[in-house]
N, CA, C and O atoms as a Tinker XYZ file with bonds, in Angstrom:
   256  protein
     1  N      0.844000   -1.179000    0.000000    73     2
     2  CA     0.000000    0.000000    0.000000    64     1     3
     3  C      0.885000    1.237000    0.000000    63     2     4     5
     4  O      1.931000    1.276000    0.648000    81     3
     5  N      0.455000    2.216000   -0.720000    73     3     6
     6  CA     1.197000    3.461000   -0.757000    64     5     7
     7  C      0.669000    4.412000    0.298000    63     6     8     9
     8  O     -0.507000    4.360000    0.659000    81     7
     9  N      1.529000    5.269000    0.786000    73     7    10
    10  CA     1.144000    6.152000    1.873000    64     9    11
    11  C      0.217000    7.271000    1.428000    63    10    12    13
    12  O     -0.370000    7.936000    2.282000    81    11
    13  N      0.059000    7.508000    0.146000    73    11    14
    14  CA    -0.816000    8.590000   -0.304000    64    13    15
    15  C     -2.289000    8.297000   -0.049000    63    14    16    17
    16  O     -3.119000    9.199000   -0.166000    81    15
    17  N     -2.632000    7.059000    0.296000    73    15    18
    18  CA    -4.029000    6.707000    0.598000    64    17    19
    19  C     -4.293000    6.604000    2.090000    63    18    20    21
    20  O     -5.436000    6.398000    2.498000    81    19
    21  N     -3.269000    6.743000    2.906000    73    19    22
    22  CA    -3.436000    6.611000    4.344000    64    21    23
    23  C     -3.895000    7.924000    4.967000    63    22    24    25
    24  O     -3.523000    9.006000    4.514000    81    23
    25  N     -4.712000    7.809000    6.016000    73    23    26
    26  CA    -5.184000    8.973000    6.759000    64    25    27
    27  C     -4.591000    8.902000    8.156000    63    26    28    29
    28  O     -4.609000    7.851000    8.797000    81    27
    29  N     -4.067000   10.025000    8.621000    73    27    30
    30  CA    -3.431000   10.103000    9.935000    64    29    31
    31  C     -4.485000   10.041000   11.038000    63    30    32    33
    32  O     -5.505000   10.725000   10.960000    81    31
    33  N     -4.245000    9.230000   12.055000    73    31    34
    34  CA    -5.164000    9.150000   13.186000    64    33    35
    35  C     -5.004000   10.350000   14.109000    63    34    36    37
    36  O     -5.890000   10.629000   14.916000    81    35
    37  N     -3.894000   11.059000   14.002000    73    35    38
    38  CA    -3.644000   12.205000   14.867000    64    37    39
    39  C     -4.366000   13.458000   14.390000    63    38    40    41
    40  O     -4.977000   14.159000   15.197000    81    39
    41  N     -4.308000   13.753000   13.095000    73    39    42
    42  CA    -4.885000   15.003000   12.588000    64    41    43
    43  C     -5.974000   14.780000   11.539000    63    42    44    45
    44  O     -6.573000   15.753000   11.081000    81    43
    45  N     -6.250000   13.545000   11.147000    73    43    46
    46  CA    -7.278000   13.174000   10.171000    64    45    47
    47  C     -7.012000   13.735000    8.779000    63    46    48    49
    48  O     -7.943000   13.885000    7.989000    81    47
    49  N     -5.778000   14.043000    8.472000    73    47    50
    50  CA    -5.382000   14.508000    7.142000    64    49    51
    51  C     -4.631000   13.386000    6.436000    63    50    52    53
    52  O     -4.142000   12.465000    7.090000    81    51
    53  N     -4.532000   13.452000    5.111000    73    51    54
    54  CA    -3.732000   12.443000    4.403000    64    53    55
    55  C     -2.270000   12.476000    4.865000    63    54    56    57
    56  O     -1.684000   13.547000    5.025000    81    55
    57  N     -1.703000   11.310000    5.074000    73    55    58
    58  CA    -0.315000   11.211000    5.531000    64    57    59
    59  C      0.627000   11.850000    4.515000    63    58    60    61
    60  O      1.661000   12.401000    4.893000    81    59
    61  N      0.282000   11.782000    3.234000    73    59    62
    62  CA     1.160000   12.324000    2.196000    64    61    63
    63  C      1.322000   13.842000    2.308000    63    62    64    65
    64  O      2.305000   14.392000    1.811000    81    63
    65  N      0.371000   14.526000    2.954000    73    63    66
    66  CA     0.495000   15.973000    3.121000    64    65    67
    67  C      1.444000   16.340000    4.249000    63    66    68    69
    68  O      2.036000   17.419000    4.216000    81    67
    69  N      1.609000   15.484000    5.240000    73    67    70
    70  CA     2.548000   15.726000    6.331000    64    69    71
    71  C      2.201000   16.938000    7.169000    63    70    72    73
    72  O      3.081000   17.749000    7.458000    81    71
    73  N      0.960000   17.087000    7.566000    73    71    74
    74  CA     0.524000   18.265000    8.319000    64    73    75
    75  C      1.021000   18.290000    9.761000    63    74    76    77
    76  O      1.304000   19.362000   10.296000    81    75
    77  N      1.129000   17.137000   10.391000    73    75    78
    78  CA     1.560000   17.104000   11.795000    64    77    79
    79  C      2.841000   16.274000   11.916000    63    78    80    81
    80  O      3.229000   15.600000   10.961000    81    79
    81  N      3.502000   16.317000   13.079000    73    79    82
    82  CA     4.735000   15.530000   13.256000    64    81    83
    83  C      4.530000   14.028000   13.081000    63    82    84    85
    84  O      5.429000   13.334000   12.607000    81    83
    85  N      3.357000   13.520000   13.457000    73    83    86
    86  CA     3.072000   12.086000   13.295000    64    85    87
    87  C      3.017000   11.735000   11.811000    63    86    88    89
    88  O      3.575000   10.723000   11.388000    81    87
    89  N      2.343000   12.573000   11.022000    73    87    90
    90  CA     2.271000   12.356000    9.564000    64    89    91
    91  C      3.663000   12.357000    8.948000    63    90    92    93
    92  O      4.008000   11.469000    8.169000    81    91
    93  N      4.451000   13.354000    9.301000    73    91    94
    94  CA     5.792000   13.466000    8.707000    64    93    95
    95  C      6.665000   12.270000    9.071000    63    94    96    97
    96  O      7.405000   11.760000    8.230000    81    95
    97  N      6.578000   11.819000   10.327000    73    95    98
    98  CA     7.384000   10.666000   10.758000    64    97    99
    99  C      6.963000    9.402000   10.022000    63    98   100   101
   100  O      7.815000    8.636000    9.573000    81    99
   101  N      5.663000    9.177000    9.894000    73    99   102
   102  CA     5.193000    7.983000    9.190000    64   101   103
   103  C      5.487000    8.050000    7.707000    63   102   104   105
   104  O      5.792000    7.030000    7.089000    81   103
   105  N      5.398000    9.243000    7.124000    73   103   106
   106  CA     5.721000    9.392000    5.700000    64   105   107
   107  C      7.182000    9.038000    5.454000    63   106   108   109
   108  O      7.496000    8.333000    4.495000    81   107
   109  N      8.076000    9.522000    6.314000    73   107   110
   110  CA     9.491000    9.187000    6.176000    64   109   111
   111  C      9.732000    7.689000    6.352000    63   110   112   113
   112  O     10.509000    7.090000    5.609000    81   111
   113  N      9.071000    7.090000    7.331000    73   111   114
   114  CA     9.249000    5.653000    7.577000    64   113   115
   115  C      8.764000    4.834000    6.391000    63   114   116   117
   116  O      9.417000    3.868000    5.996000    81   115
   117  N      7.626000    5.210000    5.822000    73   115   118
   118  CA     7.086000    4.463000    4.692000    64   117   119
   119  C      7.930000    4.646000    3.432000    63   118   120   121
   120  O      8.032000    3.724000    2.622000    81   119
   121  N      8.527000    5.807000    3.258000    73   119   122
   122  CA     9.359000    6.040000    2.071000    64   121   123
   123  C     10.653000    5.254000    2.144000    63   122   124   125
   124  O     11.187000    4.862000    1.107000    81   123
   125  N     11.172000    5.012000    3.335000    73   123   126
   126  CA    12.452000    4.323000    3.495000    64   125   127
   127  C     12.291000    2.835000    3.762000    63   126   128   129
   128  O     13.286000    2.118000    3.867000    81   127
   129  N     11.062000    2.362000    3.871000    73   127   130
   130  CA    10.809000    0.991000    4.288000    64   129   131
   131  C     11.314000   -0.045000    3.296000    63   130   132   133
   132  O     12.024000   -0.973000    3.683000    81   131
   133  N     10.961000    0.095000    2.026000    73   131   134
   134  CA    11.306000   -0.928000    1.046000    64   133   135
   135  C     11.412000   -0.272000   -0.323000    63   134   136   137
   136  O     10.617000    0.614000   -0.637000    81   135
   137  N     12.363000   -0.680000   -1.135000    73   135   138
   138  CA    12.504000   -0.049000   -2.452000    64   137   139
   139  C     11.298000   -0.265000   -3.371000    63   138   140   141
   140  O     11.039000    0.566000   -4.242000    81   139
   141  N     10.565000   -1.351000   -3.196000    73   139   142
   142  CA     9.413000   -1.617000   -4.053000    64   141   143
   143  C      8.113000   -1.029000   -3.515000    63   142   144   145
   144  O      7.075000   -1.119000   -4.172000    81   143
   145  N      8.159000   -0.427000   -2.325000    73   143   146
   146  CA     6.918000    0.068000   -1.731000    64   145   147
   147  C      6.349000    1.269000   -2.463000    63   146   148   149
   148  O      5.158000    1.551000   -2.327000    81   147
   149  N      7.148000    1.980000   -3.227000    73   147   150
   150  CA     6.654000    3.137000   -3.952000    64   149   151
   151  C      6.097000    2.824000   -5.325000    63   150   152   153
   152  O      5.591000    3.717000   -6.005000    81   151
   153  N      6.181000    1.574000   -5.744000    73   151   154
   154  CA     5.682000    1.207000   -7.066000    64   153   155
   155  C      4.162000    1.176000   -7.093000    63   154   156   157
   156  O      3.512000    0.877000   -6.092000    81   155
   157  N      3.628000    1.481000   -8.219000    73   155   158
   158  CA     2.186000    1.419000   -8.422000    64   157   159
   159  C      1.750000   -0.042000   -8.363000    63   158   160   161
   160  O      2.474000   -0.912000   -8.847000    81   159
   161  N      0.590000   -0.332000   -7.785000    73   159   162
   162  CA     0.150000   -1.737000   -7.683000    64   161   163
   163  C      0.084000   -2.458000   -9.030000    63   162   164   165
   164  O      0.370000   -3.654000   -9.097000    81   163
   165  N     -0.287000   -1.754000  -10.102000    73   163   166
   166  CA    -0.330000   -2.409000  -11.413000    64   165   167
   167  C      1.084000   -2.783000  -11.886000    63   166   168   169
   168  O      1.259000   -3.787000  -12.576000    81   167
   169  N      2.074000   -1.993000  -11.524000    73   167   170
   170  CA     3.453000   -2.334000  -11.878000    64   169   171
   171  C      3.888000   -3.602000  -11.147000    63   170   172   173
   172  O      4.582000   -4.444000  -11.718000    81   171
   173  N      3.483000   -3.738000   -9.894000    73   171   174
   174  CA     3.805000   -4.959000   -9.148000    64   173   175
   175  C      3.108000   -6.179000   -9.741000    63   174   176   177
   176  O      3.692000   -7.261000   -9.803000    81   175
   177  N      1.860000   -6.008000  -10.177000    73   175   178
   178  CA     1.140000   -7.115000  -10.812000    64   177   179
   179  C      1.813000   -7.511000  -12.120000    63   178   180   181
   180  O      1.942000   -8.698000  -12.418000    81   179
   181  N      2.239000   -6.532000  -12.894000    73   179   182
   182  CA     2.927000   -6.821000  -14.154000    64   181   183
   183  C      4.252000   -7.530000  -13.890000    63   182   184   185
   184  O      4.608000   -8.467000  -14.606000    81   183
   185  N      4.976000   -7.094000  -12.877000    73   183   186
   186  CA     6.235000   -7.740000  -12.518000    64   185   187
   187  C      6.002000   -9.187000  -12.087000    63   186   188   189
   188  O      6.761000  -10.080000  -12.464000    81   187
   189  N      4.959000   -9.416000  -11.303000    73   187   190
   190  CA     4.638000  -10.780000  -10.876000    64   189   191
   191  C      4.261000  -11.648000  -12.074000    63   190   192   193
   192  O      4.635000  -12.819000  -12.125000    81   191
   193  N      3.527000  -11.093000  -13.037000    73   191   194
   194  CA     3.144000  -11.848000  -14.227000    64   193   195
   195  C      4.369000  -12.237000  -15.050000    63   194   196   197
   196  O      4.438000  -13.347000  -15.577000    81   195
   197  N      5.320000  -11.337000  -15.159000    73   195   198
   198  CA     6.550000  -11.633000  -15.905000    64   197   199
   199  C      7.335000  -12.742000  -15.209000    63   198   200   201
   200  O      7.855000  -13.642000  -15.869000    81   199
   201  N      7.424000  -12.684000  -13.891000    73   199   202
   202  CA     8.157000  -13.714000  -13.148000    64   201   203
   203  C      7.463000  -15.072000  -13.292000    63   202   204   205
   204  O      8.131000  -16.087000  -13.487000    81   203
   205  N      6.134000  -15.100000  -13.200000    73   203   206
   206  CA     5.393000  -16.355000  -13.351000    64   205   207
   207  C      5.563000  -16.920000  -14.759000    63   206   208   209
   208  O      5.733000  -18.128000  -14.924000    81   207
   209  N      5.518000  -16.059000  -15.770000    73   207   210
   210  CA     5.704000  -16.513000  -17.142000    64   209   211
   211  C      7.112000  -17.076000  -17.343000    63   210   212   213
   212  O      7.287000  -18.090000  -18.019000    81   211
   213  N      8.106000  -16.423000  -16.760000    73   211   214
   214  CA     9.480000  -16.916000  -16.882000    64   213   215
   215  C      9.633000  -18.273000  -16.204000    63   214   216   217
   216  O     10.306000  -19.159000  -16.730000    81   215
   217  N      9.015000  -18.438000  -15.049000    73   215   218
   218  CA     9.086000  -19.730000  -14.362000    64   217   219
   219  C      8.362000  -20.820000  -15.148000    63   218   220   221
   220  O      8.815000  -21.964000  -15.185000    81   219
   221  N      7.244000  -20.471000  -15.775000    73   219   222
   222  CA     6.510000  -21.447000  -16.591000    64   221   223
   223  C      7.343000  -21.869000  -17.798000    63   222   224   225
   224  O      7.383000  -23.049000  -18.145000    81   223
   225  N      8.001000  -20.916000  -18.430000    73   223   226
   226  CA     8.864000  -21.255000  -19.572000    64   225   227
   227  C     10.038000  -22.112000  -19.140000    63   226   228   229
   228  O     10.427000  -23.039000  -19.851000    81   227
   229  N     10.603000  -21.816000  -17.991000    73   227   230
   230  CA    11.718000  -22.603000  -17.476000    64   229   231
   231  C     11.265000  -24.023000  -17.169000    63   230   232   233
   232  O     11.972000  -24.979000  -17.487000    81   231
   233  N     10.101000  -24.173000  -16.559000    73   231   234
   234  CA     9.599000  -25.500000  -16.246000    64   233   235
   235  C      9.281000  -26.292000  -17.517000    63   234   236   237
   236  O      9.549000  -27.492000  -17.583000    81   235
   237  N      8.718000  -25.632000  -18.516000    73   235   238
   238  CA     8.399000  -26.300000  -19.774000    64   237   239
   239  C      9.687000  -26.720000  -20.489000    63   238   240   241
   240  O      9.731000  -27.777000  -21.117000    81   239
   241  N     10.709000  -25.913000  -20.397000    73   239   242
   242  CA    11.967000  -26.231000  -21.062000    64   241   243
   243  C     12.672000  -27.391000  -20.383000    63   242   244   245
   244  O     13.320000  -28.192000  -21.057000    81   243
   245  N     12.561000  -27.500000  -19.070000    73   243   246
   246  CA    13.231000  -28.583000  -18.355000    64   245   247
   247  C     12.533000  -29.927000  -18.531000    63   246   248   249
   248  O     13.176000  -30.969000  -18.404000    81   247
   249  N     11.237000  -29.927000  -18.819000    73   247   250
   250  CA    10.542000  -31.206000  -18.984000    64   249   251
   251  C     10.738000  -31.779000  -20.378000    63   250   252   253
   252  O     10.469000  -32.961000  -20.596000    81   251
   253  N     11.197000  -30.979000  -21.318000    73   251   254
   254  CA    11.372000  -31.456000  -22.701000    64   253   255
   255  C     12.668000  -32.187000  -22.837000    63   254   256
   256  O     12.996000  -32.664000  -23.924000    81   255
């Protein structure tokens, strides 16, 4: 999940706006958490499809 959809429990504003110290701290934590966390969900689905297709081709090649 991307942080632009999260709402802060402290100030009820979007975390991506960083209105309060809690928002800013969580925004920084979410940005540094994982290199793939900033990718769009459709990009992750496409990446997973490519990996599955590659594994299927590898399995088909090994059985021949």
